PDB file as gemmi writes it, atoms N, CA and C in Angstrom:
CRYST1    1.000    1.000    1.000  90.00  90.00  90.00 P 1                      
ATOM      1  N   UNK A   1     -12.194 -10.196   9.424  1.00  0.00           N  
ATOM      2  CA  UNK A   1     -12.123  -8.452   9.350  1.00  0.00           C  
ATOM      3  C   UNK A   1     -11.378  -7.880   8.688  1.00  0.00           C  
ATOM      4  N   UNK A   2     -11.979  -7.265   7.628  1.00  0.00           N  
ATOM      5  CA  UNK A   2     -10.535  -6.743   6.718  1.00  0.00           C  
ATOM      6  C   UNK A   2     -10.022  -5.114   7.549  1.00  0.00           C  
ATOM      7  N   UNK A   3      -9.258  -5.549   7.332  1.00  0.00           N  
ATOM      8  CA  UNK A   3      -8.091  -3.729   7.405  1.00  0.00           C  
ATOM      9  C   UNK A   3      -8.841  -2.768   7.484  1.00  0.00           C  
ATOM     10  N   UNK A   4      -8.299  -1.406   8.030  1.00  0.00           N  
ATOM     11  CA  UNK A   4      -8.930  -0.266   7.875  1.00  0.00           C  
ATOM     12  C   UNK A   4      -8.081   0.326   7.056  1.00  0.00           C  
ATOM     13  N   UNK A   5      -8.245   0.793   6.169  1.00  0.00           N  
ATOM     14  CA  UNK A   5      -7.005   1.666   5.138  1.00  0.00           C  
ATOM     15  C   UNK A   5      -5.828   2.439   5.993  1.00  0.00           C  
ATOM     16  N   UNK A   6      -6.444   3.232   7.395  1.00  0.00           N  
ATOM     17  CA  UNK A   6      -5.140   3.784   7.722  1.00  0.00           C  
ATOM     18  C   UNK A   6      -4.168   2.556   8.416  1.00  0.00           C  
ATOM     19  N   UNK A   7      -4.504   1.557   8.656  1.00  0.00           N  
ATOM     20  CA  UNK A   7      -3.687   0.535   8.899  1.00  0.00           C  
ATOM     21  C   UNK A   7      -2.897   0.162   7.826  1.00  0.00           C  
ATOM     22  N   UNK A   8      -3.292   0.185   6.698  1.00  0.00           N  
ATOM     23  CA  UNK A   8      -2.653   0.027   5.265  1.00  0.00           C  
ATOM     24  C   UNK A   8      -1.402   0.482   5.464  1.00  0.00           C  
ATOM     25  N   UNK A   9      -1.921   2.189   5.124  1.00  0.00           N  
ATOM     26  CA  UNK A   9      -0.871   2.686   5.331  1.00  0.00           C  
ATOM     27  C   UNK A   9      -0.090   3.088   6.165  1.00  0.00           C  
ATOM     28  N   UNK A  10       0.001   2.706   7.339  1.00  0.00           N  
ATOM     29  CA  UNK A  10       0.970   2.362   8.755  1.00  0.00           C  
ATOM     30  C   UNK A  10       2.056   1.670   8.253  1.00  0.00           C  
ATOM     31  N   UNK A  11       1.532   0.365   7.642  1.00  0.00           N  
ATOM     32  CA  UNK A  11       2.154  -0.789   6.967  1.00  0.00           C  
ATOM     33  C   UNK A  11       3.079  -0.368   5.965  1.00  0.00           C  
ATOM     34  N   UNK A  12       2.830   0.277   5.514  1.00  0.00           N  
ATOM     35  CA  UNK A  12       3.352   0.560   4.023  1.00  0.00           C  
ATOM     36  C   UNK A  12       4.596   1.568   3.966  1.00  0.00           C  
ATOM     37  N   UNK A  13       4.163   2.526   5.420  1.00  0.00           N  
ATOM     38  CA  UNK A  13       4.596   3.654   5.324  1.00  0.00           C  
ATOM     39  C   UNK A  13       6.052   2.677   6.383  1.00  0.00           C  
ATOM     40  N   UNK A  14       5.616   2.110   7.185  1.00  0.00           N  
ATOM     41  CA  UNK A  14       6.923   1.056   8.016  1.00  0.00           C  
ATOM     42  C   UNK A  14       7.721   0.438   7.320  1.00  0.00           C  
ATOM     43  N   UNK A  15       7.595  -0.299   6.349  1.00  0.00           N  
ATOM     44  CA  UNK A  15       7.703  -0.896   4.782  1.00  0.00           C  
ATOM     45  C   UNK A  15       9.256   0.085   4.120  1.00  0.00           C  
ATOM     46  N   UNK A  16       8.774   1.428   4.322  1.00  0.00           N  
ATOM     47  CA  UNK A  16       9.957   1.986   3.684  1.00  0.00           C  
ATOM     48  C   UNK A  16       8.922   2.675   2.482  1.00  0.00           C  
ATOM     49  N   UNK A  17       7.936   2.296   2.371  1.00  0.00           N  
ATOM     50  CA  UNK A  17       7.111   2.941   0.895  1.00  0.00           C  
ATOM     51  C   UNK A  17       6.603   4.784   1.459  1.00  0.00           C  
ATOM     52  N   UNK A  18       7.057   5.300   0.090  1.00  0.00           N  
ATOM     53  CA  UNK A  18       6.901   6.743  -0.032  1.00  0.00           C  
ATOM     54  C   UNK A  18       5.307   7.153  -0.730  1.00  0.00           C  
ATOM     55  N   UNK A  19       4.632   8.238  -0.654  1.00  0.00           N  
ATOM     56  CA  UNK A  19       3.777   8.293  -1.421  1.00  0.00           C  
ATOM     57  C   UNK A  19       3.124   9.404  -1.739  1.00  0.00           C  
ATOM     58  N   UNK A  20       2.322   9.334  -3.286  1.00  0.00           N  
ATOM     59  CA  UNK A  20       2.179  11.041  -3.735  1.00  0.00           C  
ATOM     60  C   UNK A  20       0.869  11.234  -4.119  1.00  0.00           C  
ATOM     61  N   UNK A  21       0.388  11.968  -3.890  1.00  0.00           N  
ATOM     62  CA  UNK A  21      -1.081  12.037  -4.448  1.00  0.00           C  
ATOM     63  C   UNK A  21      -1.801  12.046  -5.818  1.00  0.00           C  
ATOM     64  N   UNK A  22      -2.515  10.900  -5.851  1.00  0.00           N  
ATOM     65  CA  UNK A  22      -3.009  10.849  -6.995  1.00  0.00           C  
ATOM     66  C   UNK A  22      -4.398  11.739  -7.515  1.00  0.00           C  
ATOM     67  N   UNK A  23      -5.336  11.053  -8.343  1.00  0.00           N  
ATOM     68  CA  UNK A  23      -6.515  11.703  -8.500  1.00  0.00           C  
ATOM     69  C   UNK A  23      -7.566  11.895  -7.722  1.00  0.00           C  
ATOM     70  N   UNK A  24      -7.956  12.736  -6.448  1.00  0.00           N  
ATOM     71  CA  UNK A  24      -9.447  12.263  -5.968  1.00  0.00           C  
ATOM     72  C   UNK A  24      -8.788  11.500  -4.821  1.00  0.00           C  
ATOM     73  N   UNK A  25      -9.128  11.065  -4.335  1.00  0.00           N  
ATOM     74  CA  UNK A  25      -8.826   9.796  -2.637  1.00  0.00           C  
ATOM     75  C   UNK A  25      -7.740   8.875  -2.808  1.00  0.00           C  
ATOM     76  N   UNK A  26      -7.236   9.420  -4.111  1.00  0.00           N  
ATOM     77  CA  UNK A  26      -6.093   8.386  -4.390  1.00  0.00           C  
ATOM     78  C   UNK A  26      -4.695   8.540  -4.394  1.00  0.00           C  
ATOM     79  N   UNK A  27      -4.150   7.247  -3.541  1.00  0.00           N  
ATOM     80  CA  UNK A  27      -2.813   7.735  -3.342  1.00  0.00           C  
ATOM     81  C   UNK A  27      -1.543   6.647  -3.544  1.00  0.00           C  
ATOM     82  N   UNK A  28      -0.777   7.201  -4.422  1.00  0.00           N  
ATOM     83  CA  UNK A  28       0.177   6.272  -5.193  1.00  0.00           C  
ATOM     84  C   UNK A  28       1.378   6.399  -4.109  1.00  0.00           C  
ATOM     85  N   UNK A  29       1.366   4.755  -3.765  1.00  0.00           N  
ATOM     86  CA  UNK A  29       3.077   4.467  -2.826  1.00  0.00           C  
ATOM     87  C   UNK A  29       3.379   3.407  -3.530  1.00  0.00           C  
ATOM     88  N   UNK A  30       5.107   3.875  -3.632  1.00  0.00           N  
ATOM     89  CA  UNK A  30       5.700   2.831  -4.255  1.00  0.00           C  
ATOM     90  C   UNK A  30       7.112   2.814  -3.039  1.00  0.00           C  
ATOM     91  N   UNK A  31       7.449   2.045  -4.025  1.00  0.00           N  
ATOM     92  CA  UNK A  31       9.279   1.908  -2.765  1.00  0.00           C  
ATOM     93  C   UNK A  31       9.838   1.205  -3.900  1.00  0.00           C  
ATOM     94  N   UNK A  32      11.709   2.231  -3.247  1.00  0.00           N  
ATOM     95  CA  UNK A  32      12.882   2.305  -4.274  1.00  0.00           C  
ATOM     96  C   UNK A  32      12.860   1.394  -4.647  1.00  0.00           C  
ATOM     97  N   UNK A  33      12.857   0.075  -4.437  1.00  0.00           N  
ATOM     98  CA  UNK A  33      13.147  -1.350  -4.519  1.00  0.00           C  
ATOM     99  C   UNK A  33      12.303  -1.770  -5.400  1.00  0.00           C  
ATOM    100  N   UNK A  34      10.693  -1.357  -5.691  1.00  0.00           N  
ATOM    101  CA  UNK A  34      10.270  -1.895  -6.679  1.00  0.00           C  
ATOM    102  C   UNK A  34       9.058  -0.676  -6.961  1.00  0.00           C  
ATOM    103  N   UNK A  35      10.006  -0.110  -8.166  1.00  0.00           N  
ATOM    104  CA  UNK A  35       9.899   0.970  -8.615  1.00  0.00           C  
ATOM    105  C   UNK A  35       8.777   0.810  -9.830  1.00  0.00           C  
ATOM    106  N   UNK A  36       9.129  -0.031 -10.353  1.00  0.00           N  
ATOM    107  CA  UNK A  36       7.431  -0.455 -11.213  1.00  0.00           C  
ATOM    108  C   UNK A  36       6.349  -1.705 -10.871  1.00  0.00           C  
ATOM    109  N   UNK A  37       6.379  -1.365  -9.657  1.00  0.00           N  
ATOM    110  CA  UNK A  37       5.069  -1.537  -8.912  1.00  0.00           C  
ATOM    111  C   UNK A  37       4.571  -0.638  -7.632  1.00  0.00           C  
ATOM    112  N   UNK A  38       3.860   0.057  -7.840  1.00  0.00           N  
ATOM    113  CA  UNK A  38       3.139   0.923  -7.329  1.00  0.00           C  
ATOM    114  C   UNK A  38       1.690   0.201  -6.626  1.00  0.00           C  
ATOM    115  N   UNK A  39       1.810   0.691  -5.095  1.00  0.00           N  
ATOM    116  CA  UNK A  39       0.571   0.065  -4.670  1.00  0.00           C  
ATOM    117  C   UNK A  39      -0.720   1.380  -4.536  1.00  0.00           C  
ATOM    118  N   UNK A  40      -2.107   1.369  -5.708  1.00  0.00           N  
ATOM    119  CA  UNK A  40      -2.689   2.577  -5.601  1.00  0.00           C  
ATOM    120  C   UNK A  40      -3.574   2.420  -4.234  1.00  0.00           C  
ATOM    121  N   UNK A  41      -4.059   3.348  -3.525  1.00  0.00           N  
ATOM    122  CA  UNK A  41      -4.843   3.204  -2.677  1.00  0.00           C  
ATOM    123  C   UNK A  41      -5.880   4.490  -2.364  1.00  0.00           C  
ATOM    124  N   UNK A  42      -7.097   3.855  -2.783  1.00  0.00           N  
ATOM    125  CA  UNK A  42      -8.245   4.860  -2.939  1.00  0.00           C  
ATOM    126  C   UNK A  42      -8.894   4.506  -1.672  1.00  0.00           C  
ATOM    127  N   UNK A  43      -9.783   6.077  -0.846  1.00  0.00           N  
ATOM    128  CA  UNK A  43     -10.649   5.956  -0.081  1.00  0.00           C  
ATOM    129  C   UNK A  43     -10.130   6.723   1.482  1.00  0.00           C  
ATOM    130  N   UNK A  44     -11.280   6.879   1.961  1.00  0.00           N  
ATOM    131  CA  UNK A  44     -10.943   7.617   3.292  1.00  0.00           C  
ATOM    132  C   UNK A  44     -10.010   6.552   4.390  1.00  0.00           C  
ATOM    133  N   UNK A  45      -9.698   6.435   5.199  1.00  0.00           N  
ATOM    134  CA  UNK A  45      -8.733   6.508   6.084  1.00  0.00           C  
ATOM    135  C   UNK A  45      -9.217   5.118   7.236  1.00  0.00           C  
ATOM    136  N   UNK A  46     -10.877   5.629   7.425  1.00  0.00           N  
ATOM    137  CA  UNK A  46     -11.694   4.514   8.291  1.00  0.00           C  
ATOM    138  C   UNK A  46     -12.624   4.180   7.085  1.00  0.00           C  
ATOM    139  N   UNK A  47     -12.153   3.764   6.335  1.00  0.00           N  
ATOM    140  CA  UNK A  47     -12.986   2.644   5.178  1.00  0.00           C  
ATOM    141  C   UNK A  47     -12.662   1.415   5.491  1.00  0.00           C  
ATOM    142  N   UNK A  48     -13.153   0.172   5.132  1.00  0.00           N  
ATOM    143  CA  UNK A  48     -12.346  -1.133   5.248  1.00  0.00           C  
ATOM    144  C   UNK A  48     -11.774  -1.018   3.910  1.00  0.00           C  
ATOM    145  N   UNK A  49     -10.744  -1.946   3.821  1.00  0.00           N  
ATOM    146  CA  UNK A  49     -10.046  -1.999   2.500  1.00  0.00           C  
ATOM    147  C   UNK A  49     -10.735  -3.494   2.025  1.00  0.00           C  
ATOM    148  N   UNK A  50     -10.357  -3.394   0.422  1.00  0.00           N  
ATOM    149  CA  UNK A  50     -10.774  -4.148  -0.148  1.00  0.00           C  
ATOM    150  C   UNK A  50      -9.492  -5.757  -0.098  1.00  0.00           C  
ATOM    151  N   UNK A  51     -10.343  -6.856  -0.365  1.00  0.00           N  
ATOM    152  CA  UNK A  51      -9.662  -7.606  -0.226  1.00  0.00           C  
ATOM    153  C   UNK A  51      -8.672  -7.491  -1.019  1.00  0.00           C  
ATOM    154  N   UNK A  52      -8.486  -7.588  -2.172  1.00  0.00           N  
ATOM    155  CA  UNK A  52      -7.363  -7.951  -3.010  1.00  0.00           C  
ATOM    156  C   UNK A  52      -6.392  -6.317  -2.874  1.00  0.00           C  
ATOM    157  N   UNK A  53      -6.744  -5.367  -2.259  1.00  0.00           N  
ATOM    158  CA  UNK A  53      -6.080  -4.381  -2.386  1.00  0.00           C  
ATOM    159  C   UNK A  53      -5.232  -4.876  -0.636  1.00  0.00           C  
ATOM    160  N   UNK A  54      -5.400  -5.848   0.545  1.00  0.00           N  
ATOM    161  CA  UNK A  54      -4.838  -6.781   1.296  1.00  0.00           C  
ATOM    162  C   UNK A  54      -3.709  -6.957   0.824  1.00  0.00           C  
ATOM    163  N   UNK A  55      -4.042  -8.300  -0.361  1.00  0.00           N  
ATOM    164  CA  UNK A  55      -3.209  -9.295  -0.798  1.00  0.00           C  
ATOM    165  C   UNK A  55      -2.429  -8.617  -1.391  1.00  0.00           C  
ATOM    166  N   UNK A  56      -2.115  -7.634  -2.549  1.00  0.00           N  
ATOM    167  CA  UNK A  56      -1.677  -6.887  -3.367  1.00  0.00           C  
ATOM    168  C   UNK A  56      -0.438  -6.460  -2.104  1.00  0.00           C  
ATOM    169  N   UNK A  57      -0.830  -5.542  -0.972  1.00  0.00           N  
ATOM    170  CA  UNK A  57      -0.025  -5.490  -0.626  1.00  0.00           C  
ATOM    171  C   UNK A  57       0.918  -6.267   0.741  1.00  0.00           C  
ATOM    172  N   UNK A  58       0.485  -7.391   0.847  1.00  0.00           N  
ATOM    173  CA  UNK A  58       1.149  -8.658   0.925  1.00  0.00           C  
ATOM    174  C   UNK A  58       2.132  -9.441   0.319  1.00  0.00           C  
ATOM    175  N   UNK A  59       1.740  -9.174  -1.244  1.00  0.00           N  
ATOM    176  CA  UNK A  59       2.249  -9.537  -2.306  1.00  0.00           C  
ATOM    177  C   UNK A  59       4.004  -8.471  -2.522  1.00  0.00           C  
ATOM    178  N   UNK A  60       3.746  -7.529  -2.234  1.00  0.00           N  
ATOM    179  CA  UNK A  60       5.012  -6.488  -2.336  1.00  0.00           C  
ATOM    180  C   UNK A  60       5.545  -6.925  -0.717  1.00  0.00           C  
ATOM    181  N   UNK A  61       4.831  -6.893   0.093  1.00  0.00           N  
ATOM    182  CA  UNK A  61       5.398  -6.914   0.888  1.00  0.00           C  
ATOM    183  C   UNK A  61       6.420  -8.404   1.297  1.00  0.00           C  
ATOM    184  N   UNK A  62       5.968  -9.478   1.102  1.00  0.00           N  
ATOM    185  CA  UNK A  62       6.960 -10.367   0.496  1.00  0.00           C  
ATOM    186  C   UNK A  62       8.312 -10.263  -0.719  1.00  0.00           C  
ATOM    187  N   UNK A  63       7.482  -9.697  -1.731  1.00  0.00           N  
ATOM    188  CA  UNK A  63       9.039  -9.399  -2.021  1.00  0.00           C  
ATOM    189  C   UNK A  63       9.652  -8.542  -1.845  1.00  0.00           C  
ATOM    190  N   UNK A  64       9.758  -7.578  -1.427  1.00  0.00           N  
ATOM    191  CA  UNK A  64      10.966  -6.854  -0.112  1.00  0.00           C  
ATOM    192  C   UNK A  64      11.752  -7.607   0.550  1.00  0.00           C  
ATOM    193  N   UNK A  65      10.669  -8.684   0.831  1.00  0.00           N  
ATOM    194  CA  UNK A  65      11.420  -9.543   2.216  1.00  0.00           C  
ATOM    195  C   UNK A  65      12.604 -10.322   1.481  1.00  0.00           C  
ATOM    196  N   UNK A  66      12.207 -11.029   0.060  1.00  0.00           N  
ATOM    197  CA  UNK A  66      13.320 -11.449  -0.753  1.00  0.00           C  
ATOM    198  C   UNK A  66      13.977 -10.939  -1.435  1.00  0.00           C  
ATOM    199  N   UNK A  67      14.110  -9.773  -1.147  1.00  0.00           N  
ATOM    200  CA  UNK A  67      15.197  -8.911  -2.123  1.00  0.00           C  
ATOM    201  C   UNK A  67      16.323  -8.697  -0.867  1.00  0.00           C  
ATOM    202  N   UNK A  68      15.655  -8.562   0.419  1.00  0.00           N  
ATOM    203  CA  UNK A  68      16.648  -7.820   1.665  1.00  0.00           C  
ATOM    204  C   UNK A  68      17.593  -8.640   2.118  1.00  0.00           C  
TER     205      UNK A  68                                                      
END                                                                             
């Protein structure tokens, strides 16, 4: 079962990501240790997250874990 957008945002926030508003419903999440690899999340908090988005977030979290 896919996670909700709000769950992904909570995970990113706990990992130290910050966000800025993009166009429309898009939010750009970035981390100071990965400045060239932003994550763009589109949609409302109650929407199901796309599979590629979950995979992208997991990849970024693994990179952060390896950097620490």
